[in-house]
N, C-alpha and C positions, 0 to 999 in steps of 0.2 A: 504494500500500500504506500502510495506517495504521501510524503509529509510536506505540507505547505505552510509557510509563515507569511502573514499579511501585515504590513506596517502602514499606518496612516489611515485615520478615520475620515470617511467621506463617501460620496456617491459611488465613485469608481471602486473603492475597496468593498463596499457592501454589495455592489452588483457582481463583482468578480467572485466573491465568496458564495453568493447565491447561485451562480451558474456552475460552480464546480460540483462534480459528482461526489457527494459525501460518502458513497459506498466504495469509491475507488481512492479517495483522498482523505487524509487526516489534516484538518485545517485548524490553525491556531492564529487568532488575531492578537497582535502586539499593540497594546495601547500606551499612550504617553501618561495617562493618569487613570485613577479608579473610575471616574465618571465616564470616560470614554469606553473603558473596558465593559462597564455595566450596560451601556447602550447596546453594545454588540452581543453581550451574553444574553440579553433579552431576546435576541433573534435566534438563539440556540447554538451559538458558536463558542468553542473554548477560547478563553482569553488569558492573557498575562500582561502585567505592566512591568516594563523594563526601560532602562535608559539605553537607547540604541547606539549611543556614542561610546559605550563600554564594551570592549571585546569579550570580557568574561561574561557579561550579561547576554551577549549574542550566543556564546557557547552554551549558556545555561538553558536556552530554548531549543538547542539541537543543531545550531549552525556548526558545521564541521563534523557532525556525527550522523544525525538522522533526518535533518531537513533537506529535502531534495530541491525545493523551489522557493524562491523568495519574491514576494510582490512588494514594491516600494511605491506607496501612494501618498507620500507627504505632500502638502501644498507648496512647500518651498523646494526649488530645484536642488539647492545645496544640501538639504537634508537627504534627499534621494541619492545624490552623488556620493555623499559621505557614507551612507549605509551600503551602497553598492561596492565601493572600494573596500570598506571594512569586511564585508561578507566575502568578497573575492579573495582577500588576503588570508582569511581563515580557511576557506574551502574553494580550491581552484576549480572544482567541478560542479558547483551549485548553479542551477539555472536561475537567472535573475530577470525579472520583468519590472521595468521602472517607468513611471510616468514623469515626463519632463515637459516644461512649457516653452523652452527655447531650444533652438537647433544645436547650439554648442555651449551647454552650461559650464563645461569644464574650463573654457578659456577665461571665465570670470573668477574662478576659484583656485586654479592650479597652474603652476608654471608649464609653459609649452613643452619643455624637455620631458617632464614627467608624463604629460599626456601622450606624447609620441612614443616614448620608450617602454612604458610599463602598463598601460591600460588598454588592452585590446577589447573595447566594448563599442557597441553602437547605441546611439540615442536618437530618438525622433521626437519632434515637438508635438504635443497634444495627443499622443497615443502611446500605449504601452509598447515597448520594444524588447525583444529577447536579447539579452546580453551574453 
């Protein structure tokens, strides 16, 4: 069974979770606070509250061990970029789907040398893109 972690509360994350086959996937929503997690738990999903900027917290939910796919739906591009880079550093084989609003969010947050040399990912504005 695939294990999927969904980050970022909003229409896109709720829609993605509702469309995934829960008989074939184990889905956990990662909230930024208890209130956000409670809203998603009311819809029948497992939830956990962590600080996504902490690698140990990411490992505690299974990144690097049993999480196969990561959805990044934070409203701010740099949160999605940070989470994507952190998750990829922990697990080179994890599938990452990220929602970004600009075509090249990395140029605003990371030196060009880092972008060109060590981050083999694709981003698309306004729609999820498999990385």
